Structures are given as structure tokens and as C-alpha cells.
C-alpha positions in Angstrom: 63.1 -48.7 -3.6 66.5 -47.2 -3.3 67.3 -44.7 -0.6 67.2 -41.1 -1.5 70.7 -39.5 -1.1 71.5 -36.3 0.7 72.9 -34.0 -1.9 73.6 -30.3 -2.3 72.0 -28.3 -5.1 75.4 -28.1 -6.9 75.8 -31.9 -6.8 72.3 -32.4 -8.2 73.1 -29.9 -11.1 76.3 -31.8 -11.8 74.5 -35.2 -12.0 71.7 -33.8 -14.2 74.4 -32.3 -16.5 75.4 -35.9 -17.3 72.1 -36.5 -19.0 72.0 -33.3 -21.0 70.8 -30.5 -18.7 72.7 -27.3 -19.0 72.6 -24.1 -17.0 70.0 -21.8 -18.4 70.2 -19.0 -15.8 70.3 -18.5 -12.1 68.1 -16.2 -10.0 69.0 -15.8 -6.4 69.4 -19.3 -4.9 67.6 -21.1 -7.7 69.4 -22.7 -10.6 67.3 -23.2 -13.7 68.5 -26.0 -16.0 67.4 -26.6 -19.6 67.5 -29.8 -21.5 69.6 -29.5 -24.6 67.5 -31.9 -26.8 63.8 -31.8 -27.3 61.5 -31.6 -25.4 63.7 -28.9 -23.8 62.4 -29.4 -20.3 63.3 -26.9 -17.6 64.1 -27.8 -14.0 64.6 -25.6 -11.1 67.1 -26.7 -8.5 67.6 -24.8 -5.2 71.3 -23.9 -4.6 71.2 -25.1 -1.0 73.8 -27.1 1.0 71.2 -29.9 1.3 68.2 -30.3 -0.9 65.1 -31.4 0.9 64.0 -35.0 0.2 60.6 -34.1 -1.2 62.1 -31.4 -3.4 64.8 -33.8 -4.7 62.3 -36.5 -5.4 60.2 -34.0 -7.4 63.3 -32.9 -9.4 64.2 -36.5 -10.2 60.6 -37.2 -11.3 60.5 -34.1 -13.5 63.8 -35.2 -15.1 62.2 -38.5 -16.0 64.5 -40.5 -13.9 64.1 -43.1 -11.1 65.9 -42.7 -7.8 68.2 -45.6 -8.8 69.2 -43.9 -12.0 69.9 -40.7 -10.2 72.1 -42.5 -7.7 74.1 -43.9 -10.6 74.7 -40.4 -12.0 76.2 -39.2 -8.6 
């Protein structure tokens, strides 16, 4: 199992953008991303300086990625 990186919310959004997620909207400190292609999943990423490990792991899982695949996107 690969180590989970410490990333900011903006870095996570940039990495997820590489696999087809685009900014849908932002409300306060939460960025909502939408997948361009079906099944049009939505992800909520907190716009924090450092995303908590459990939150980041949940975002990666919801995106259908492994930690290794996410690390490659960074």
C-alpha cells in the first residue's frame, strides 16, 4: 500500500481534473467537481491547505482510483 500524500484541496482538484473532473461550483470552502463523461459522478473537495487523510482517502475511493493511481496524477 502506498503512502497517502499530504495535499491541499487545490492540488487534489488539479489532479482529479486530469481524469475528467471539472469544476461544477463552489460553496464556501467546498469545491464540487463533476465528471464530464457518464456516469457524471460528483465529488466534494474541501478547499483547505491540507486535506485530512481520511477525507482524501474517501475522495480517492469515490473517484474510483487507488492511492497509487492518485499519486501518479500529482
